[in-house]
FIMAR-470862 format. One record per residue: residue in one letter; x, y, z of N, C-alpha, C in turn; residue number from 1. Coordinates in steps of 0.001 Angstrom, whole numbers, plus 500000, padded with zeros to 6 digits. Layout:
N
{rest: a	nxx: X	nyy: Y	nzz: Z	caxx: X	cayy: Y	cazz: Z	cxx: X	cyy: Y	czz: Z	nr: NUM};
...
This chain:
120
{rest: m	nxx: 947172	nyy: 125473	nzz: 237937	caxx: 948492	cayy: 126398	cazz: 238490	cxx: 949477	cyy: 125612	czz: 239379	nr: 1};
{rest: k	nxx: 948822	nyy: 124939	nzz: 239766	caxx: 949605	cayy: 124024	cazz: 241093	cxx: 950834	cyy: 123454	czz: 240626	nr: 2};
{rest: r	nxx: 950657	nyy: 122486	nzz: 239433	caxx: 951529	cayy: 121958	cazz: 238765	cxx: 952513	cyy: 122760	czz: 238553	nr: 3};
{rest: l	nxx: 952569	nyy: 123854	nzz: 237741	caxx: 953152	cayy: 124944	cazz: 236886	cxx: 954110	cyy: 125346	czz: 238294	nr: 4};
{rest: l	nxx: 953276	nyy: 125745	nzz: 239391	caxx: 954484	cayy: 126341	cazz: 240404	cxx: 955424	cyy: 125106	czz: 241318	nr: 5};
{rest: s	nxx: 954620	nyy: 123909	nzz: 241528	caxx: 955613	cayy: 123080	cazz: 241744	cxx: 956754	cyy: 122426	czz: 240642	nr: 6};
{rest: k	nxx: 956881	nyy: 122684	nzz: 239695	caxx: 957900	cayy: 122656	cazz: 238654	cxx: 958522	cyy: 123494	czz: 238548	nr: 7};
{rest: v	nxx: 958314	nyy: 124958	nzz: 238710	caxx: 958942	cayy: 125741	cazz: 238775	cxx: 959717	cyy: 126386	czz: 240136	nr: 8};
{rest: r	nxx: 959112	nyy: 125669	nzz: 241202	caxx: 959878	cayy: 125861	cazz: 242333	cxx: 961199	cyy: 124747	czz: 242647	nr: 9};
{rest: d	nxx: 960822	nyy: 123543	nzz: 241849	caxx: 961686	cayy: 122797	cazz: 241886	cxx: 963065	cyy: 122593	czz: 241468	nr: 10};
{rest: p	nxx: 964374	nyy: 122670	nzz: 242156	caxx: 965358	cayy: 123353	cazz: 241842	cxx: 966214	cyy: 122093	czz: 241409	nr: 11};
{rest: k	nxx: 965572	nyy: 120987	nzz: 240592	caxx: 966409	cayy: 120137	cazz: 239750	cxx: 965804	cyy: 120504	czz: 238452	nr: 12};
{rest: d	nxx: 966490	nyy: 120237	nzz: 237444	caxx: 966271	cayy: 120687	cazz: 235840	cxx: 964790	cyy: 119657	czz: 235675	nr: 13};
{rest: t	nxx: 964012	nyy: 120929	nzz: 235346	caxx: 962542	cayy: 120071	cazz: 235614	cxx: 961919	cyy: 120139	czz: 234118	nr: 14};
{rest: m	nxx: 961360	nyy: 119324	nzz: 233204	caxx: 960377	cayy: 119623	cazz: 232370	cxx: 959348	cyy: 120878	czz: 232679	nr: 15};
{rest: i	nxx: 959279	nyy: 121807	nzz: 232324	caxx: 957828	cayy: 122722	cazz: 232357	cxx: 957189	cyy: 122451	czz: 230945	nr: 16};
{rest: t	nxx: 955805	nyy: 121832	nzz: 230849	caxx: 955640	cayy: 121520	cazz: 229491	cxx: 954665	cyy: 123205	czz: 229208	nr: 17};
{rest: f	nxx: 954550	nyy: 122971	nzz: 228254	caxx: 953493	cayy: 123855	cazz: 227588	cxx: 951934	cyy: 123842	czz: 228061	nr: 18};
{rest: e	nxx: 951631	nyy: 122685	nzz: 228389	caxx: 950262	cayy: 122613	cazz: 228984	cxx: 950186	cyy: 123119	czz: 230384	nr: 19};
{rest: a	nxx: 951572	nyy: 122807	nzz: 230807	caxx: 951811	cayy: 123168	cazz: 232425	cxx: 951441	cyy: 125006	czz: 232551	nr: 20};
{rest: v	nxx: 952145	nyy: 125291	nzz: 231410	caxx: 952373	cayy: 126786	cazz: 231430	cxx: 951187	cyy: 127430	czz: 231387	nr: 21};
{rest: e	nxx: 950312	nyy: 126662	nzz: 230588	caxx: 948833	cayy: 127514	cazz: 229852	cxx: 948041	cyy: 127852	czz: 231012	nr: 22};
{rest: e	nxx: 948277	nyy: 126886	nzz: 232060	caxx: 947312	cayy: 126897	cazz: 233412	cxx: 947243	cyy: 128425	czz: 234057	nr: 23};
{rest: h	nxx: 948145	nyy: 128834	nzz: 233881	caxx: 948499	cayy: 130192	cazz: 234577	cxx: 947496	cyy: 131035	czz: 233766	nr: 24};
{rest: p	nxx: 946919	nyy: 131790	nzz: 234553	caxx: 945543	cayy: 132675	cazz: 234271	cxx: 945832	cyy: 133744	czz: 233724	nr: 25};
{rest: i	nxx: 945429	nyy: 134208	nzz: 232676	caxx: 945785	cayy: 135561	cazz: 232029	cxx: 945555	cyy: 136918	czz: 233007	nr: 26};
{rest: g	nxx: 946007	nyy: 137838	nzz: 233167	caxx: 946173	cayy: 138720	cazz: 233763	cxx: 946320	cyy: 138663	czz: 235302	nr: 27};
{rest: e	nxx: 946647	nyy: 137505	nzz: 235585	caxx: 946994	cayy: 137052	cazz: 236917	cxx: 948393	cyy: 137345	czz: 237624	nr: 28};
{rest: k	nxx: 948823	nyy: 138470	nzz: 238412	caxx: 950141	cayy: 138369	cazz: 238737	cxx: 950435	cyy: 137343	czz: 239724	nr: 29};
{rest: t	nxx: 951537	nyy: 136639	nzz: 239462	caxx: 952015	cayy: 135139	cazz: 240493	cxx: 953442	cyy: 135386	czz: 240842	nr: 30};
{rest: q	nxx: 953894	nyy: 135452	nzz: 242494	caxx: 955221	cayy: 135198	cazz: 242286	cxx: 955645	cyy: 133640	czz: 242050	nr: 31};
{rest: l	nxx: 956726	nyy: 133332	nzz: 241405	caxx: 957077	cayy: 132116	cazz: 241670	cxx: 957820	cyy: 131406	czz: 242044	nr: 32};
{rest: t	nxx: 958790	nyy: 132191	nzz: 242584	caxx: 959870	cayy: 132138	cazz: 243491	cxx: 959848	cyy: 133458	czz: 244255	nr: 33};
{rest: e	nxx: 961430	nyy: 133261	nzz: 245247	caxx: 961613	cayy: 134827	cazz: 246185	cxx: 962123	cyy: 135718	czz: 244952	nr: 34};
{rest: g	nxx: 961249	nyy: 136672	nzz: 244608	caxx: 961910	cayy: 137743	cazz: 243722	cxx: 961649	cyy: 137667	czz: 242393	nr: 35};
{rest: v	nxx: 960384	nyy: 136876	nzz: 241958	caxx: 960665	cayy: 136237	cazz: 240560	cxx: 958788	cyy: 136155	czz: 240627	nr: 36};
{rest: c	nxx: 958512	nyy: 137194	nzz: 239697	caxx: 956821	cayy: 137235	cazz: 239816	cxx: 956663	cyy: 137042	czz: 237833	nr: 37};
{rest: t	nxx: 955395	nyy: 136982	nzz: 237665	caxx: 955192	cayy: 136590	cazz: 236173	cxx: 953704	cyy: 137241	czz: 236257	nr: 38};
{rest: e	nxx: 953124	nyy: 137569	nzz: 235254	caxx: 952205	cayy: 137670	cazz: 234724	cxx: 952037	cyy: 137618	czz: 233103	nr: 39};
{rest: r	nxx: 950759	nyy: 136481	nzz: 233280	caxx: 950076	cayy: 135962	cazz: 231761	cxx: 949302	cyy: 137135	czz: 231170	nr: 40};
{rest: l	nxx: 949929	nyy: 137474	nzz: 229744	caxx: 949260	cayy: 138646	cazz: 228826	cxx: 948471	cyy: 137920	czz: 227828	nr: 41};
{rest: a	nxx: 947533	nyy: 138612	nzz: 227585	caxx: 946523	cayy: 138432	cazz: 226658	cxx: 946762	cyy: 138557	czz: 225061	nr: 42};
{rest: n	nxx: 946645	nyy: 137605	nzz: 224124	caxx: 947233	cayy: 137669	cazz: 223126	cxx: 946361	cyy: 136851	czz: 221803	nr: 43};
{rest: n	nxx: 946372	nyy: 137650	nzz: 220625	caxx: 945601	cayy: 136901	cazz: 219782	cxx: 946649	cyy: 136263	czz: 218278	nr: 44};
{rest: t	nxx: 947139	nyy: 135413	nzz: 219006	caxx: 948396	cayy: 134774	cazz: 218499	cxx: 947913	cyy: 133266	czz: 219015	nr: 45};
{rest: d	nxx: 947411	nyy: 132271	nzz: 218220	caxx: 946979	cayy: 130888	cazz: 218475	cxx: 948443	cyy: 129915	czz: 218601	nr: 46};
{rest: g	nxx: 948156	nyy: 129442	nzz: 219655	caxx: 949209	cayy: 128370	cazz: 220036	cxx: 950359	cyy: 128926	czz: 220398	nr: 47};
{rest: a	nxx: 950524	nyy: 130253	nzz: 221127	caxx: 951537	cayy: 131043	cazz: 221694	cxx: 950690	cyy: 132044	czz: 222861	nr: 48};
{rest: l	nxx: 951994	nyy: 131501	nzz: 224230	caxx: 951436	cayy: 132174	cazz: 225236	cxx: 952950	cyy: 133402	czz: 225822	nr: 49};
{rest: f	nxx: 952036	nyy: 134525	nzz: 226088	caxx: 953026	cayy: 135759	cazz: 226161	cxx: 952819	cyy: 135887	czz: 227773	nr: 50};
{rest: f	nxx: 954171	nyy: 136266	nzz: 228448	caxx: 954445	cayy: 136537	cazz: 229926	cxx: 955419	cyy: 137862	czz: 230059	nr: 51};
{rest: r	nxx: 955409	nyy: 138538	nzz: 231047	caxx: 955893	cayy: 139792	cazz: 231667	cxx: 956342	cyy: 138954	czz: 232735	nr: 52};
{rest: v	nxx: 958015	nyy: 139187	nzz: 232760	caxx: 958486	cayy: 138581	cazz: 233780	cxx: 959598	cyy: 139680	czz: 234948	nr: 53};
{rest: s	nxx: 959155	nyy: 139697	nzz: 235907	caxx: 960090	cayy: 140639	cazz: 236564	cxx: 960890	cyy: 139878	czz: 237840	nr: 54};
{rest: m	nxx: 962041	nyy: 140458	nzz: 237709	caxx: 963010	cayy: 139601	cazz: 238653	cxx: 964061	cyy: 140674	czz: 239701	nr: 55};
{rest: k	nxx: 964058	nyy: 140368	nzz: 240889	caxx: 964597	cayy: 141274	cazz: 241883	cxx: 966059	cyy: 141007	czz: 241572	nr: 56};
{rest: k	nxx: 967115	nyy: 141732	nzz: 242040	caxx: 968365	cayy: 141191	cazz: 241601	cxx: 968661	cyy: 140367	czz: 242767	nr: 57};
{rest: g	nxx: 969437	nyy: 139431	nzz: 242197	caxx: 969709	cayy: 138567	cazz: 243003	cxx: 969033	cyy: 137103	czz: 242869	nr: 58};
{rest: s	nxx: 967756	nyy: 137708	nzz: 242430	caxx: 966973	cayy: 136362	cazz: 242342	cxx: 967394	cyy: 135402	czz: 241169	nr: 59};
{rest: l	nxx: 966515	nyy: 134304	nzz: 241389	caxx: 966909	cayy: 133166	cazz: 240728	cxx: 965837	cyy: 132427	czz: 239812	nr: 60};
{rest: i	nxx: 965645	nyy: 131847	nzz: 238289	caxx: 964512	cayy: 131231	cazz: 238385	cxx: 965557	cyy: 129749	czz: 237989	nr: 61};
{rest: f	nxx: 965039	nyy: 128828	nzz: 239006	caxx: 965985	cayy: 127216	cazz: 238356	cxx: 965980	cyy: 126591	czz: 237362	nr: 62};
{rest: q	nxx: 967178	nyy: 126037	nzz: 236952	caxx: 967144	cayy: 125316	cazz: 235792	cxx: 965945	cyy: 124698	czz: 235445	nr: 63};
{rest: h	nxx: 965746	nyy: 124689	nzz: 234456	caxx: 964489	cayy: 123805	cazz: 233761	cxx: 964469	cyy: 124251	czz: 232302	nr: 64};
{rest: h	nxx: 963593	nyy: 123326	nzz: 231296	caxx: 963439	cayy: 122838	cazz: 230217	cxx: 962117	cyy: 122911	czz: 230022	nr: 65};
{rest: h	nxx: 961756	nyy: 123203	nzz: 228281	caxx: 960395	cayy: 122787	cazz: 227763	cxx: 960251	cyy: 121979	czz: 226854	nr: 66};
{rest: d	nxx: 959012	nyy: 121598	nzz: 226548	caxx: 958462	cayy: 120962	cazz: 225642	cxx: 958333	cyy: 121860	czz: 224285	nr: 67};
{rest: c	nxx: 958907	nyy: 123152	nzz: 224587	caxx: 957959	cayy: 123772	cazz: 223449	cxx: 959323	cyy: 124748	czz: 223419	nr: 68};
{rest: v	nxx: 959719	nyy: 125848	nzz: 222214	caxx: 960260	cayy: 127221	cazz: 221863	cxx: 960243	cyy: 127905	czz: 223540	nr: 69};
{rest: e	nxx: 960802	nyy: 128729	nzz: 223380	caxx: 961001	cayy: 130066	cazz: 224477	cxx: 961699	cyy: 131386	czz: 223997	nr: 70};
{rest: e	nxx: 961309	nyy: 132210	nzz: 223520	caxx: 961874	cayy: 133261	cazz: 223147	cxx: 961602	cyy: 134447	czz: 223962	nr: 71};
{rest: m	nxx: 963025	nyy: 135407	nzz: 224544	caxx: 962628	cayy: 135954	cazz: 225612	cxx: 963476	cyy: 137278	czz: 224932	nr: 72};
{rest: v	nxx: 962794	nyy: 138566	nzz: 225242	caxx: 963275	cayy: 139936	cazz: 225143	cxx: 963408	cyy: 140557	czz: 226656	nr: 73};
{rest: l	nxx: 964669	nyy: 140856	nzz: 227226	caxx: 965399	cayy: 141452	cazz: 228250	cxx: 964722	cyy: 143471	czz: 227982	nr: 74};
{rest: y	nxx: 963616	nyy: 143963	nzz: 228665	caxx: 963205	cayy: 145183	cazz: 228595	cxx: 964451	cyy: 146205	czz: 229539	nr: 75};
{rest: k	nxx: 964324	nyy: 145664	nzz: 230615	caxx: 965025	cayy: 146272	cazz: 231496	cxx: 966093	cyy: 145352	czz: 232651	nr: 76};
{rest: g	nxx: 967164	nyy: 145818	nzz: 232660	caxx: 968113	cayy: 145247	cazz: 233298	cxx: 969105	cyy: 144191	czz: 232974	nr: 77};
{rest: r	nxx: 969714	nyy: 143280	nzz: 233744	caxx: 970477	cayy: 142603	cazz: 233382	cxx: 970659	cyy: 141591	czz: 233883	nr: 78};
{rest: l	nxx: 970712	nyy: 140165	nzz: 232864	caxx: 970593	cayy: 138733	cazz: 233554	cxx: 971740	cyy: 137841	czz: 233358	nr: 79};
{rest: l	nxx: 971935	nyy: 136826	nzz: 234028	caxx: 972769	cayy: 135997	cazz: 233511	cxx: 972647	cyy: 134535	czz: 233259	nr: 80};
{rest: e	nxx: 972385	nyy: 133722	nzz: 232136	caxx: 971690	cayy: 132616	cazz: 231948	cxx: 973266	cyy: 131803	czz: 232423	nr: 81};
{rest: v	nxx: 973042	nyy: 131259	nzz: 233698	caxx: 974227	cayy: 130620	cazz: 234549	cxx: 974639	cyy: 129223	czz: 233786	nr: 82};
{rest: i	nxx: 973712	nyy: 128479	nzz: 232885	caxx: 974171	cayy: 127346	cazz: 232200	cxx: 975393	cyy: 127528	czz: 231271	nr: 83};
{rest: s	nxx: 975287	nyy: 128240	nzz: 230319	caxx: 975827	cayy: 129315	cazz: 229391	cxx: 976989	cyy: 130012	czz: 229834	nr: 84};
{rest: n	nxx: 976810	nyy: 131029	nzz: 230850	caxx: 977566	cayy: 131794	cazz: 231483	cxx: 977306	cyy: 133033	czz: 230170	nr: 85};
{rest: v	nxx: 976357	nyy: 133399	nzz: 230054	caxx: 975814	cayy: 134179	cazz: 229210	cxx: 975463	cyy: 135612	czz: 229636	nr: 86};
{rest: k	nxx: 975465	nyy: 136755	nzz: 229531	caxx: 974894	cayy: 137557	cazz: 230062	cxx: 974238	cyy: 138501	czz: 229088	nr: 87};
{rest: i	nxx: 972903	nyy: 138878	nzz: 229811	caxx: 971998	cayy: 139430	cazz: 228877	cxx: 971371	cyy: 140547	czz: 229514	nr: 88};
{rest: d	nxx: 972053	nyy: 141751	nzz: 228606	caxx: 971746	cayy: 142903	cazz: 228660	cxx: 970284	cyy: 143766	czz: 228033	nr: 89};
{rest: s	nxx: 969920	nyy: 144908	nzz: 228577	caxx: 968501	cayy: 145207	cazz: 227877	cxx: 968324	cyy: 145460	czz: 226337	nr: 90};
{rest: n	nxx: 967068	nyy: 145169	nzz: 225833	caxx: 967125	cayy: 145061	cazz: 224354	cxx: 967652	cyy: 143879	czz: 223997	nr: 91};
{rest: l	nxx: 968558	nyy: 143011	nzz: 224821	caxx: 968630	cayy: 141669	cazz: 223664	cxx: 967790	cyy: 140799	czz: 223858	nr: 92};
{rest: a	nxx: 967587	nyy: 139892	nzz: 222795	caxx: 966549	cayy: 138661	cazz: 222739	cxx: 967295	cyy: 137323	czz: 222822	nr: 93};
{rest: i	nxx: 966867	nyy: 136301	nzz: 223525	caxx: 967737	cayy: 134896	cazz: 223393	cxx: 966331	cyy: 134003	czz: 223203	nr: 94};
{rest: k	nxx: 966877	nyy: 132620	nzz: 222738	caxx: 966023	cayy: 131494	cazz: 222206	cxx: 966085	cyy: 130395	czz: 223078	nr: 95};
{rest: f	nxx: 965443	nyy: 129864	nzz: 223507	caxx: 965698	cayy: 128365	cazz: 224011	cxx: 964882	cyy: 127403	czz: 223177	nr: 96};
{rest: e	nxx: 965576	nyy: 126692	nzz: 222745	caxx: 964741	cayy: 125474	cazz: 221728	cxx: 964574	cyy: 124209	czz: 222757	nr: 97};
{rest: p	nxx: 963631	nyy: 123553	nzz: 222404	caxx: 962906	cayy: 122516	cazz: 223084	cxx: 964164	cyy: 121499	czz: 223893	nr: 98};
{rest: g	nxx: 963733	nyy: 121387	nzz: 224688	caxx: 964610	cayy: 120305	cazz: 225512	cxx: 965889	cyy: 120891	czz: 225855	nr: 99};
{rest: k	nxx: 966226	nyy: 122538	nzz: 225721	caxx: 967108	cayy: 123195	cazz: 226188	cxx: 967303	cyy: 123831	czz: 227767	nr: 100};
{rest: s	nxx: 967864	nyy: 123111	nzz: 228464	caxx: 968245	cayy: 123524	cazz: 230015	cxx: 968587	cyy: 125074	czz: 230190	nr: 101};
{rest: h	nxx: 967749	nyy: 125715	nzz: 231067	caxx: 968438	cayy: 127210	cazz: 231143	cxx: 967848	cyy: 127472	czz: 232401	nr: 102};
{rest: t	nxx: 968872	nyy: 128744	nzz: 233313	caxx: 968536	cayy: 128844	cazz: 234608	cxx: 968982	cyy: 130283	czz: 234447	nr: 103};
{rest: l	nxx: 968035	nyy: 131551	nzz: 234812	caxx: 968294	cayy: 132819	cazz: 234883	cxx: 968994	cyy: 133152	czz: 236275	nr: 104};
{rest: y	nxx: 969419	nyy: 134068	nzz: 236450	caxx: 970332	cayy: 134824	cazz: 237269	cxx: 969722	cyy: 136193	czz: 237233	nr: 105};
{rest: a	nxx: 969239	nyy: 137296	nzz: 238338	caxx: 969228	cayy: 138677	cazz: 238102	cxx: 970479	cyy: 139086	czz: 238728	nr: 106};
{rest: l	nxx: 971098	nyy: 140156	nzz: 237866	caxx: 972566	cayy: 140803	cazz: 238089	cxx: 972059	cyy: 141947	czz: 238562	nr: 107};
{rest: e	nxx: 970542	nyy: 142633	nzz: 237968	caxx: 970248	cayy: 143832	cazz: 238286	cxx: 968454	cyy: 143503	czz: 238385	nr: 108};
{rest: d	nxx: 967717	nyy: 144680	nzz: 238993	caxx: 966392	cayy: 144436	cazz: 239017	cxx: 965948	cyy: 144349	czz: 237134	nr: 109};
{rest: s	nxx: 965308	nyy: 143464	nzz: 237259	caxx: 965138	cayy: 143310	cazz: 236024	cxx: 963493	cyy: 142824	czz: 235226	nr: 110};
{rest: i	nxx: 963390	nyy: 143203	nzz: 234212	caxx: 961958	cayy: 142875	cazz: 233570	cxx: 962142	cyy: 142280	czz: 232244	nr: 111};
{rest: f	nxx: 961517	nyy: 140976	nzz: 231664	caxx: 961830	cayy: 140717	cazz: 230645	cxx: 960334	cyy: 140049	czz: 230057	nr: 112};
{rest: y	nxx: 959946	nyy: 140227	nzz: 228973	caxx: 959035	cayy: 139652	cazz: 227968	cxx: 959274	cyy: 138054	czz: 227301	nr: 113};
{rest: c	nxx: 958527	nyy: 137241	nzz: 227297	caxx: 958794	cayy: 136115	cazz: 226504	cxx: 957428	cyy: 135651	czz: 225771	nr: 114};
{rest: q	nxx: 957701	nyy: 134886	nzz: 225172	caxx: 956871	cayy: 133806	cazz: 224434	cxx: 956752	cyy: 132487	czz: 224713	nr: 115};
{rest: l	nxx: 956028	nyy: 131413	nzz: 224339	caxx: 956115	cayy: 130046	cazz: 224590	cxx: 955401	cyy: 129822	czz: 223073	nr: 116};
{rest: y	nxx: 955910	nyy: 128775	nzz: 222149	caxx: 954866	cayy: 128005	cazz: 221378	cxx: 955732	cyy: 126808	czz: 221173	nr: 117};
{rest: r	nxx: 954738	nyy: 126445	nzz: 220312	caxx: 955503	cayy: 124743	cazz: 219739	cxx: 956331	cyy: 124890	czz: 218584	nr: 118};
{rest: p	nxx: 957034	nyy: 124229	nzz: 218581	caxx: 957579	cayy: 124454	cazz: 217111	cxx: 957106	cyy: 123791	czz: 215961	nr: 119};
{rest: k	nxx: 957009	nyy: 124579	nzz: 215064	caxx: 956347	cayy: 124303	cazz: 213455	cxx: 956879	cyy: 122817	czz: 212768	nr: 120};
């Protein structure tokens, strides 16, 4: 878990690997950065990791990328993907392919669900 937290808290564009994310214990709520909390959810899908992420208005998930696919659905609130300047509203989904850098900024208090998996 220390490896994951050090990567998430690094303001430089950092690769966060599937293996690092896998270290997040199921059911444990963790503060990633100021105003950003995550909880890994149990699932029965082999090779996929599921999370619930909450962001307070004004909080930021620093620029990063993965060696896997990340799909997210915004359940509540409003986010800005800073690099592409795309606003994400409730009930919209976004997909980041492996190597695609992204930064999320909370325009409102927000909750989203995401899954990470290796491309087939």
